[in-house]
C-alpha positions as CSV (number, residue, x, y, z in Angstrom):
1,X,-8.1,23.7,13.5
2,X,-7.0,25.7,10.5
3,X,-5.2,23.8,7.8
4,X,-2.8,25.4,5.4
5,X,-3.2,23.5,2.0
6,X,-0.6,24.0,-0.8
7,X,-0.6,22.5,-4.3
8,X,2.4,20.7,-5.6
9,X,3.1,20.1,-9.3
10,X,4.9,21.3,-12.4
11,X,1.9,23.2,-14.0
12,X,1.6,26.5,-12.1
13,X,1.1,25.1,-8.6
14,X,2.1,26.6,-5.3
15,X,5.3,24.5,-5.3
16,X,7.0,22.7,-8.2
17,X,8.5,19.9,-6.1
18,X,7.7,18.1,-2.8
19,X,11.1,19.2,-1.6
20,X,10.4,22.9,-2.0
21,X,7.1,22.5,-0.2
22,X,8.7,20.6,2.6
23,X,11.5,23.2,3.0
24,X,8.9,25.9,3.5
25,X,7.0,24.1,6.3
26,X,7.4,25.6,9.8
27,X,9.6,23.7,12.2
28,X,6.9,23.8,14.9
29,X,3.3,23.3,13.8
30,X,2.0,23.8,17.3
31,X,3.3,27.3,17.8
32,X,2.5,28.1,14.2
33,X,-1.1,27.2,15.0
34,X,-1.9,25.3,11.8
35,X,-2.1,21.8,10.3
36,X,-0.2,21.5,7.0
37,X,-1.4,19.7,3.9
38,X,0.4,19.2,0.6
39,X,-1.7,18.1,-2.4
40,X,0.2,16.6,-5.4
41,X,-0.9,16.9,-9.0
42,X,-0.1,14.5,-11.8
43,X,1.2,17.2,-14.0
44,X,4.4,15.1,-14.5
45,X,6.2,12.4,-12.6
46,X,8.1,13.7,-9.6
47,X,11.6,12.5,-10.2
48,X,15.1,13.2,-8.8
49,X,18.6,11.8,-8.5
50,X,18.0,11.7,-4.8
51,X,15.2,11.3,-2.4
52,X,13.0,13.9,-0.7
53,X,12.9,14.4,3.0
54,X,10.0,15.9,4.8
55,X,12.4,16.8,7.6
56,X,11.6,16.8,11.4
57,X,8.7,18.8,12.7
58,X,6.9,19.3,16.0
59,X,3.3,18.3,15.6
60,X,0.3,17.1,17.6
61,X,-3.0,15.4,17.0
62,X,-4.6,18.6,15.6
63,X,-1.4,20.3,14.2
64,X,-0.6,17.4,11.8
65,X,1.1,16.9,8.5
66,X,-0.5,15.3,5.4
67,X,0.9,14.6,1.9
68,X,-1.6,13.2,-0.5
69,X,-2.8,13.4,-4.1
70,X,-5.2,16.2,-5.0
71,X,-8.8,15.3,-5.9
72,X,-8.9,13.5,-9.2
73,X,-5.1,13.1,-9.3
74,X,-4.5,9.7,-7.7
75,X,-4.4,6.3,-9.3
76,X,-7.3,5.6,-6.9
77,X,-9.4,8.3,-8.8
78,X,-8.7,6.8,-12.2
79,X,-11.9,6.0,-14.1
80,X,-10.4,2.5,-14.8
81,X,-9.2,1.8,-11.3
82,X,-10.9,-1.6,-11.2
83,X,-9.4,-2.8,-14.5
84,X,-6.0,-1.1,-14.5
85,X,-3.0,-3.3,-13.6
86,X,-2.1,-2.8,-9.9
87,X,1.5,-1.6,-9.9
88,X,3.5,1.6,-10.1
89,X,2.3,3.4,-13.2
90,X,2.5,7.2,-13.4
91,X,-0.1,7.2,-16.2
92,X,-2.7,6.3,-13.7
93,X,-2.0,8.9,-11.1
94,X,0.7,10.9,-9.1
95,X,4.0,9.1,-9.1
96,X,7.2,9.9,-7.1
97,X,10.4,8.3,-8.3
98,X,14.0,8.2,-6.9
99,X,16.8,7.0,-9.1
100,X,19.8,7.1,-6.7
101,X,21.1,4.4,-4.4
102,X,21.0,5.1,-0.6
103,X,18.2,7.5,-1.1
104,X,14.5,7.1,-0.3
105,X,11.9,8.3,-2.8
106,X,10.4,10.0,0.3
107,X,11.3,10.0,4.0
108,X,10.4,11.7,7.2
109,X,13.0,11.8,10.0
110,X,10.8,12.4,13.0
111,X,7.2,13.4,12.3
112,X,4.4,12.3,14.5
113,X,0.9,12.6,13.2
114,X,2.0,12.2,9.6
115,X,-0.4,10.9,7.0
116,X,0.8,9.8,3.5
117,X,-2.0,8.7,1.2
118,X,-3.2,8.0,-2.3
119,X,0.3,8.1,-3.9
120,X,2.6,5.9,-5.8
121,X,6.4,5.6,-5.1
122,X,9.2,4.0,-7.1
123,X,12.7,3.6,-5.7
124,X,14.7,2.6,-8.8
125,X,18.3,3.2,-7.7
126,X,21.4,1.1,-7.9
127,X,23.4,-0.7,-5.2
128,X,22.3,0.2,-1.7
129,X,19.0,1.4,-2.9
130,X,16.3,1.7,-0.2
131,X,12.7,2.6,-0.4
132,X,10.5,5.0,1.6
133,X,11.0,5.6,5.3
134,X,8.6,7.2,7.8
135,X,9.9,7.3,11.3
136,X,8.9,8.4,14.8
137,X,12.0,8.2,17.0
138,X,10.0,8.1,20.3
139,X,8.6,4.6,19.4
140,X,5.0,5.7,19.8
141,X,2.5,3.3,18.1
142,X,0.1,4.1,15.3
143,X,0.3,7.9,15.6
144,X,0.6,8.3,11.9
145,X,-0.9,6.6,8.8
146,X,0.3,5.4,5.4
147,X,-2.8,4.5,3.5
148,X,-3.9,3.6,-0.1
149,X,-0.4,3.7,-1.6
150,X,1.8,1.7,-3.9
151,X,5.5,1.3,-3.1
152,X,7.7,-0.4,-5.7
153,X,11.4,-1.0,-5.5
154,X,13.6,-2.1,-8.3
155,X,17.4,-1.8,-8.9
156,X,20.0,-3.9,-7.2
157,X,19.9,-2.8,-3.6
158,X,19.0,-5.0,-0.7
159,X,17.2,-2.4,1.5
160,X,13.6,-2.4,2.4
161,X,10.9,-1.1,0.1
162,X,8.9,0.6,2.9
163,X,10.0,1.2,6.5
164,X,7.7,2.7,9.1
165,X,8.0,3.2,12.8
166,X,5.1,4.3,14.9
167,X,2.6,4.5,12.0
168,X,-0.3,2.3,10.9
169,X,-0.1,0.9,7.3
170,X,-3.5,0.3,5.6
171,X,-4.2,-0.8,2.0
172,X,-0.6,-0.6,1.0
173,X,0.9,-2.6,-1.9
174,X,4.6,-3.3,-1.5
175,X,6.4,-4.7,-4.6
176,X,9.9,-5.8,-4.0
177,X,10.8,-6.0,-7.7
178,X,14.4,-7.0,-7.5
179,X,16.6,-9.9,-8.4
180,X,18.3,-9.6,-5.1
181,X,16.5,-10.5,-1.9
182,X,16.1,-8.1,1.0
183,X,19.1,-8.1,3.4
184,X,18.9,-10.6,6.3
185,X,18.1,-7.8,8.8
186,X,15.1,-6.3,7.0
187,X,11.9,-7.1,5.3
188,X,10.4,-5.8,2.1
189,X,8.0,-4.0,4.6
190,X,9.8,-3.1,7.7
191,X,7.2,-2.6,10.4
192,X,8.3,-1.2,13.8
193,X,5.8,-0.3,16.6
194,X,2.8,-0.3,14.2
195,X,-0.1,-2.2,12.6
196,X,-0.5,-3.4,9.0
197,X,-4.1,-3.9,7.8
198,X,-5.2,-5.1,4.4
199,X,-1.8,-5.0,2.7
200,X,-0.1,-7.0,0.0
201,X,3.7,-7.5,0.2
202,X,5.1,-9.4,-2.9
203,X,8.2,-10.3,-4.7
204,X,7.3,-11.1,-8.4
205,X,6.9,-14.8,-9.1
206,X,9.7,-14.8,-11.7
207,X,12.3,-13.6,-9.1
208,X,14.3,-16.0,-6.9
209,X,12.6,-16.5,-3.6
210,X,14.4,-15.0,-0.7
211,X,14.3,-12.7,2.4
212,X,11.6,-11.7,4.7
213,X,8.3,-10.3,3.4
214,X,7.6,-8.4,6.7
215,X,10.4,-7.6,9.1
216,X,10.8,-5.9,12.5
217,X,13.6,-5.0,14.8
218,X,11.7,-3.2,17.6
219,X,8.3,-3.2,19.2
220,X,5.5,-5.8,18.9
221,X,3.6,-5.0,15.7
222,X,0.4,-6.5,14.5
223,X,-0.4,-7.9,11.0
224,X,-4.0,-8.3,9.9
225,X,-5.5,-9.5,6.7
226,X,-2.2,-9.2,4.8
227,X,-1.0,-11.2,1.8
228,X,2.8,-12.0,1.7
229,X,4.1,-13.8,-1.4
230,X,7.5,-14.5,-3.0
231,X,9.8,-14.5,0.0
232,X,11.7,-17.3,1.8
233,X,10.1,-16.3,5.1
234,X,6.7,-14.5,5.5
235,X,7.8,-12.6,8.7
236,X,10.6,-12.7,11.2
237,X,10.0,-13.2,14.9
238,X,8.4,-10.8,17.5
239,X,5.1,-9.9,15.9
240,X,2.0,-9.9,18.1
241,X,0.1,-13.1,18.7
242,X,-3.1,-11.1,18.0
243,X,-2.2,-11.0,14.3
244,X,-4.8,-12.8,12.2
245,X,-6.2,-13.7,8.8
246,X,-3.0,-13.4,6.8
247,X,-2.1,-15.4,3.7
248,X,1.1,-16.7,2.1
249,X,2.5,-19.2,-0.4
250,X,4.7,-20.5,2.4
251,X,3.9,-23.0,5.1
252,X,3.5,-20.4,7.9
253,X,2.7,-16.8,8.6
254,X,2.1,-15.1,11.9
255,X,-1.4,-15.1,13.5
256,X,-4.6,-17.1,13.7
257,X,-6.9,-18.1,10.9
258,X,-4.0,-18.0,8.4
259,X,-4.2,-19.2,4.8
260,X,-0.9,-21.0,3.9
261,X,0.8,-23.0,1.1
262,X,-1.2,-21.1,-1.5
263,X,0.1,-21.7,-5.1
264,X,2.0,-18.6,-6.3
265,X,2.7,-18.2,-10.1
266,X,2.2,-15.7,-12.9
267,X,-1.4,-16.7,-12.9
268,X,-2.4,-17.1,-9.3
269,X,-3.5,-15.7,-6.8
270,X,-3.0,-12.4,-8.6
271,X,-3.8,-11.3,-12.1
272,X,-0.1,-11.5,-13.1
273,X,2.6,-12.3,-10.6
274,X,5.5,-11.8,-13.1
275,X,7.4,-8.6,-13.6
276,X,8.6,-9.4,-17.1
277,X,8.0,-6.4,-19.4
278,X,6.2,-4.5,-16.7
279,X,3.4,-7.1,-16.9
280,X,2.9,-7.5,-13.1
281,X,-0.6,-6.9,-11.8
282,X,-1.3,-7.6,-8.1
283,X,-5.1,-7.5,-8.2
284,X,-6.4,-10.6,-6.5
285,X,-8.3,-13.1,-8.6
286,X,-11.3,-15.3,-7.7
287,X,-11.2,-18.9,-6.7
288,X,-8.3,-18.6,-4.4
289,X,-8.2,-18.7,-0.6
290,X,-7.5,-15.0,-0.5
291,X,-11.2,-14.5,-1.2
292,X,-13.6,-14.2,1.8
293,X,-10.9,-15.2,4.4
294,X,-9.8,-11.8,5.6
295,X,-10.5,-9.9,8.7
296,X,-13.0,-7.0,8.5
297,X,-11.4,-4.0,10.3
298,X,-14.3,-1.7,9.6
299,X,-12.7,1.1,11.7
300,X,-9.4,1.3,9.8
301,X,-10.0,-0.4,6.4
302,X,-13.7,-0.2,5.4
303,X,-12.6,0.1,1.8
304,X,-9.8,-1.5,-0.3
305,X,-7.0,0.3,-2.2
306,X,-9.4,1.0,-5.1
307,X,-12.0,2.6,-2.8
308,X,-14.3,-0.5,-3.0
309,X,-16.2,-1.4,0.2
310,X,-14.9,-4.5,1.9
311,X,-17.3,-7.4,2.5
312,X,-18.1,-8.7,5.9
313,X,-15.7,-11.5,5.1
314,X,-13.2,-9.6,3.0
315,X,-10.5,-10.6,0.6
316,X,-7.0,-10.8,2.2
317,X,-4.7,-8.1,0.9
318,X,-5.2,-4.7,-0.7
319,X,-7.7,-5.8,-3.4
320,X,-11.4,-6.6,-2.6
321,X,-13.1,-9.0,-4.9
322,X,-16.6,-7.9,-5.6
323,X,-19.1,-10.5,-4.5
324,X,-21.1,-12.4,-7.1
325,X,-24.5,-11.0,-7.5
326,X,-27.5,-12.8,-8.9
327,X,-30.0,-10.6,-10.8
328,X,-33.1,-12.1,-12.3
329,X,-34.8,-12.1,-15.7
330,X,-38.6,-12.1,-15.4
331,X,-40.4,-14.2,-18.0
332,X,-44.2,-14.0,-18.3
333,X,-46.2,-17.2,-19.0
334,X,-49.7,-16.1,-20.2
335,X,-51.2,-19.6,-19.9
336,X,-50.1,-19.7,-16.2
337,X,-50.8,-16.1,-15.6
338,X,-47.5,-15.7,-13.7
339,X,-43.9,-14.6,-13.9
340,X,-40.8,-16.8,-13.7
341,X,-37.5,-15.6,-12.3
342,X,-34.5,-16.9,-14.2
343,X,-31.1,-16.2,-12.4
344,X,-28.1,-14.9,-14.2
345,X,-24.8,-15.0,-12.4
346,X,-22.5,-12.0,-12.8
347,X,-19.1,-11.6,-11.2
348,X,-17.1,-8.3,-11.3
349,X,-13.5,-8.6,-10.2
C-alpha cells in the first residue's frame, strides 16, 4: 500500500507544525488510496498556547495514520539513551508541548489504525489542564498503537496525562508531575478498551499521594508488566483478570504475579523519583522487585523504551535492566601448563 510521508519541523520541512500537516490530510484515507505518515524533526520544540488535533479520518488496516519522529530525531535515537534521565527533555529528541488549560498537547477525535510513536509530550497548562487523548468512538479494541513515548503533565489541572480508547499502549512512560491528584473519575493513564504492556505510570515521590494510577470507565482493559507508583490507588475496578506481572508501592494492583508494597522514594525503585529542579529520572534500578519479575510479551514488546531487548524474565515497566554478564580473564600458569579463568562481574544498567 502506498504511503505518503511528510516531514514536519521548523527547518525547511514539508510542514512547520503538526497542525498544518494534520489540516492537509484527506478526510477519507481509503478513497484517497494511501496511508499517511508524518515524521517530526527536532529542529525546535513544538509549542503552542493550545493543543493540536489530528481530526477525524476514515482509515482501515492498510490505509492508516502514523505520527512519529524521523530517523535520528527521537529521544530513543539519542547516543546517550541508556544514561540520559528518563523524563520529558527536548534536548534528547522531538518534544511537543501545550501550555493552555483544557487543551491536549495532541489529540485524535476518531481515528482507527492510528500509530503514535517515539515522541515526547508535555502538557503544562493551568487549571483544567489535560494531557493527550487518542480516541476511537466505536469502542473497538487495540486497533491503534501508542508506543515508545513519554507523556508528562504539570500545571494545576486534575485531568489525565494520557487517555486512550481502542488503542494498545506499549513502552509508555506517564509522569503525573502535579501537586494536585487526578480527579476522582480518571487515572493518570485512562485506558478504555485497550491493553497496556511494559508501561510506567508515576507521580513523583515528593508529591502528595493521591488518585488512580490507571483508570477506566468503559470496556475491560488488560494491564501487563506495568509499574504504578505514587498514587493512592493503583487502578480502579473493571480491569481484566488476565492482567499480570504488575508492580506498585501499594498493597494491591490488578492481576496475577504482582509485586506489591515496594518502597518508593527519591532513590528507589527508580534512579530519581523526585521532581525537584527537574531531577526526576524514571529508569529502573537494580536490586528491586521490578527486576526479572515482568511478563515477556515478545509479540508486542520485544524491546523496552530505549530499544533494548527484553529478557525472558523482563523488568517490570518501561526500562529493561541489562543482565549481569560474567566475562573471564585468562591467566596462564607455565608450571602447570594451563590457563585459569578468573570471572569479573559487570553490570550495565
